[in-house]
C-alpha positions in Angstrom: 63.9 62.5 67.3 65.6 62.4 70.7 65.7 65.5 72.8 68.7 66.7 74.9 67.7 67.2 78.5 69.5 68.1 81.7 67.8 67.0 85.0 69.3 67.2 88.5 68.3 64.0 90.3 69.1 63.7 94.0 71.7 66.4 93.6 73.5 65.0 90.6 73.1 66.6 87.2 72.3 64.2 84.3 72.6 65.3 80.7 71.3 62.8 78.2 69.2 62.3 75.1 65.7 60.8 75.5 62.7 60.1 73.4 60.1 62.9 73.8 57.5 60.4 75.0 59.6 58.9 77.8 57.9 59.2 81.1 59.9 60.5 84.1 59.2 57.3 86.0 60.8 55.3 83.3 63.7 57.7 83.0 64.4 57.3 86.7 64.0 53.6 86.8 65.4 52.5 83.4 68.0 55.2 82.6 69.2 56.1 86.1 68.4 52.7 87.8 66.6 54.4 90.7 64.1 51.7 91.4 62.8 53.2 94.6 60.3 55.0 92.4 57.7 52.3 91.8 55.5 51.7 88.8 52.0 50.8 89.9 49.0 51.7 87.8 50.6 53.9 85.2 47.4 56.0 85.2 48.2 58.4 88.1 45.7 56.6 90.5 48.0 54.8 92.9 50.8 57.3 93.7 53.5 54.6 93.9 55.6 56.7 91.4 55.5 59.9 93.4 58.7 62.0 93.4 59.5 65.6 94.3 59.9 67.9 91.3 61.4 71.2 92.5 60.2 70.2 96.0 56.6 69.4 95.2 55.1 66.0 95.0 54.2 64.8 91.5 53.2 61.5 90.1 56.1 60.7 87.7 53.9 58.5 85.5 52.2 61.8 84.4 55.3 63.8 83.7 57.5 63.4 80.6 61.2 63.4 81.2 61.5 66.4 78.8 59.1 68.3 81.0 61.6 67.9 83.9 64.4 69.4 81.8 66.1 72.0 83.8 64.4 71.0 87.1 65.4 69.2 90.3 64.0 65.8 91.1 64.2 64.0 94.4 63.5 60.3 94.7 63.2 58.3 97.9 66.9 57.3 97.4 67.9 61.0 97.6 65.8 62.0 100.6 68.6 61.5 103.2 72.3 61.9 102.7 73.3 59.8 105.7 71.1 57.4 107.5 67.4 57.8 107.4 65.3 61.0 107.0 63.0 61.8 109.9 60.0 60.7 107.8 61.6 57.4 107.0 62.4 57.0 110.8 58.7 57.8 111.5 57.5 55.1 109.1 60.0 52.6 110.7 59.0 53.4 114.3 55.2 53.6 113.7 55.1 50.5 111.4 53.8 52.7 108.6 54.5 50.0 106.0 53.9 46.4 105.3 54.7 45.3 101.8 56.5 48.6 101.1 55.2 49.1 97.6 53.4 52.4 98.4 56.0 53.6 100.9 58.3 55.7 98.7 55.3 57.6 97.3 53.8 58.0 100.8 57.1 59.3 102.2 57.6 61.9 99.4 54.0 63.1 99.7 54.5 63.5 103.4 57.7 65.4 102.7 55.9 67.8 100.5 53.2 68.3 103.2 55.7 68.8 106.1 57.8 71.2 104.0 54.7 73.4 103.7 53.0 72.7 107.1 55.2 71.7 110.1 52.4 70.5 112.3 49.5 69.1 110.3 46.4 67.6 111.8 45.4 64.0 111.1 42.8 65.3 108.6 45.5 67.3 106.8 47.8 64.3 106.7 45.0 62.2 105.3 44.2 64.9 102.7 47.9 65.1 101.7 48.3 61.3 101.1 44.8 61.1 99.5 46.2 60.2 96.0 48.4 57.4 97.3 46.9 54.0 97.7 48.0 51.5 100.3 46.6 48.0 100.2 48.1 46.8 103.5 48.0 49.1 106.4 44.6 50.8 106.6 46.4 54.2 106.8 46.3 54.5 110.6 50.0 53.7 111.0 50.9 55.9 108.0 49.2 58.9 109.6 50.9 58.1 112.9 54.3 57.9 111.0 53.7 61.4 109.5 52.8 62.7 112.9 56.0 61.2 114.3 58.0 62.7 111.5 56.4 66.1 112.2 57.6 66.0 115.8 61.1 64.8 114.8 61.5 67.5 112.2 60.4 70.3 114.6 63.4 69.4 116.8 66.8 71.0 116.2 69.1 68.8 114.1 71.5 68.3 117.1 68.6 67.0 119.2 67.5 64.6 116.5 71.0 63.2 116.3 71.1 62.7 120.0 73.7 65.4 120.6 73.2 67.4 123.8 
């Protein structure tokens, strides 16, 4: 029997009926067509499906859509309203991606970290992205990208936008 749920995704409230066994990753991709959330291993090992649930990074292949009922979900598509988020800019500038498959999960894990710790050490960055696998970069550029984002996010908004 389908369950009625209400989930706010990227600032938009969605009311719908879903099967109780529907995973959040499939709700986002198949129901809402938000394909930035990737399906990798489907066993919570790779982190490609990471989203923010009430601001905290979770692997959406381990969360049922009904468990997100009444909560706020942010996907990589909802991270920045206009242009790129400072974390996305950091990944761009520091070449923190190659194939891009892990990138949305890495970015959202980094967002969770930087929301809690404005100036993390390299070791803390590595710990935060620990559950996200990248098969291309060797992580060095990803760590540099998060460090870059940390510096960008510590600047006032006007300075980041180039306003003097």
